[in-house]
N, C-alpha and C positions, 0 to 999 in steps of 0.2 A: 861911388862913381855914378855920374849922371851923363846921359847922352840924350840928345834931342834931334828930331827931324824937323827941319823947317821946310814948309811947302813953298816951292817957287813956281808951281804951275798956276798961272793966273786964272785960268778957267775954273780950276778946282777951288781956288780961294773964293771966287765969286759965288760959286754954287754952294760951298759950305757956309758962307755968310748968309745966303738966302735961307738955307735950311735952319740955321741958328735963329734967324729973325722969325721964322715960322714956328719956332719952339718945337721942332721935330726932335725926338729923342735920339741922340747920336750913340747911345751906349751899345747897341748891337754892332754898329760900325767900328767903334773904338775897341770893342772886345775882339772883333775879327782882326783888326790891325795888330793888336797885342799878340794874338796867336801867330800872325804872319811874322812879326818881329822875333818872337820866340823861336819859330822854325828856322829863321835866318841865322840866329846865333848858334842853334844846334848844328846847322849845316857848316858854319865856320869852324866849330870845334871838330866835327867829323872830318873835314877837309884839311885840318891842321893849318888853318889860316887862308884868307883870301886877300892878298896874295899869300902864298905859303910862308910859314914862319921859318926863322933860322933853325937849323938842326940843333939837336941837343949836343952839349959838349961831350968830349971823350970821357971826362970825369963823371958826368951825370949818367952816361950810358953804362959805364963800368959799375957805378953804384947800383943802378937799376938791375943789372944782370946779377950782381952779387946777392940781391934781395929777391931774385926771381920775379921782378916786377917789369912786365912788358906792357905794351899798349900804346895808344896814341898820346901825343903830348897833351898835357893839362887834363888827362883823363885816366890816370893810373888808378886812382881811388874812386872816381865817379862823383866825388863830393861837389866839385865845382859845377859840373853840368846839372846835377840834381838841385843845386841852389838857385839856378836861374829860373825865374818865375815871370810869367806875363801878368800885367796888371792894367786895368783900364777904368775909366769913369766917363762922365758926361762930356768931358773936354780934354781927355788925354788917353794915350796908349803908350805903354812902356814895358821894358823888361828890366828886371832888377836882380841883384844877387846880394846875399848877406854873407858870402864867404869872405873872411878877413884877408885872404890872400889875393882876392880878385884884382884889386888895383895894381899890385905889384906884378902879377902875372900879365895883366893887360898892358901896362905902361913900361914895365921893366924897372930895374934898379941897379945902381952902381955899387960895387963892393964897398962896404962900410957906410952906406947911405943911412942906415938905421942905427948907427952907433956901434957899440961893442958888446960882446957876450959876457957872461959871468967869468969866463976864462980869458977875457980880454981879446978875443978874436973878433974880426970884423963881421958885422951883420949887414947884408948877407955876406957869406964867406967868399963869394965871387960875384962877378957881374951877372945879372939876370937880363937877358935880352927881352925887349918888348915883344909880346905875342898877343896882339889885339884880337880879342874874341867877341867883344861887345860892339860889333860893327854890323851894318845893314848892307847885305849884298845888293848889287844893282838890280837883280831880278826881283828882290823883295820890295825895293822902292817902287819898281814898275807895277807890281801887284797891288801895292797900297794905293797908288794913284788910280789905277784902273778900278779897283774896288770902290774907292771913294766916288769916282765919276759915275759908276753904275748905280751906286746907292742913292746919290742925290738926284739922279734922273728918275728914280722910282722903280728901278728894275731889280731890287733886292741887293744881296751881297755877292 
């Protein structure tokens, strides 16, 4: 799953272009941006969506209760959140996950979308609603723009 942020702030674009032309090392900035993105995704998971995700189905709640598994959506085991990692380089900042379930959890899936099981049941066995977690909250976008403007003006991060 790949997501990108396109900068529409013309003043920031101009300043970034000047910085690149001056061969200024952008890695400290992109590392800070990656950390900002990572924090935003963690906030979305903690809040159970921005906007809030659809509630768990009655069947899922009953299955969780029977296994004594409680907790926030997408965080019962902690594997998904632990798999989300910030990454950056000279010209990029991103968060990624290697969790094989991430795309389905983020985008949702229709019953039977992935074929049939060995027992000939549909995969998934029911509809999975989209619960977008790899999103950038508005306040993180504002932080990224502000941090970039501060940095290119020479005032640090």
